[in-house]
Steps between C-alpha positions, in 0.01 A plus 500: 500500500543879507714493185233303315236753610711794383562336159126467454440865595770641271299426190416817302199683638287809466743721689451789270138539595561550867764758441259717314259480791742681723333822397722791399768313676401218275625704219840482660490157656820314556401150590687252719605141444274202537490385859162333505422171665195333642453550870385220728138531612449704815163345571253248363457694174783327315388597150494876559819500707697276265441732203603817684848594379755774514475747215793711381496684168717758334353711220682714253282697263506791262231765505302475176249776568462798738179696494382723783482295818545166316810299409525180295809277480613168353792278583621181657457335838740254660481300820213281612313552172712591197341655195386808314303760691300814433347735751301817540536748782261774600578765760183562700638774725823679584630195689287199396489287186315198361654247265396207287720247325484208262775245444535189294733214424470148361336380824210748512411855590505700821321829562436717797441838654667690779520823693805702598621819658767697323728797534673697228862617501583674173448263206468193726190378683537247784215258570404264781174309523329164472330270252129487583369263231672219310364246250630277225445233239682176416755409764404820687126430512380561854787741578438741787710743700566411864684822574715610206669837547653712231769761483670670212574806296382673187763711328326742266828628356621150399147367435577199720306318767654264756286311744544229761215285628546284809268305723285187488254373245282199427569349161 
């Protein structure tokens, strides 16, 4: 039964979109493998509980634009939702950033926003934060974050972004 559930969840998805959401860390997301499965209902609300799943994404992107306190990147996401992803990151203070992302694959689109704290060490910025808003179309219609965290790096010397998103989501 578990194997059948995992086969169903391994279909290509909008992974790339979530990676971009990881804020500056999104730019350097390195997403994990698919480990999602439906959880048995904890209470009488079987519909909401049954759709809540693990979410693990790894993003690898290249910075396409740097301008002032803004960074844009494009790349690929793998994991729970595979696909192409683009994101935008805006530093709002010396230690906080906001991000938005958009991903797509043959099953639909996924977009979201997030917030993160970051620290800089030379050419590399390290990010940790959370996804605050998540939505989608197609197979991902009705998507919402149930506690997705992000961590990653942005390497300004190599123009690379690696991000990892983990947590739970409703799909």
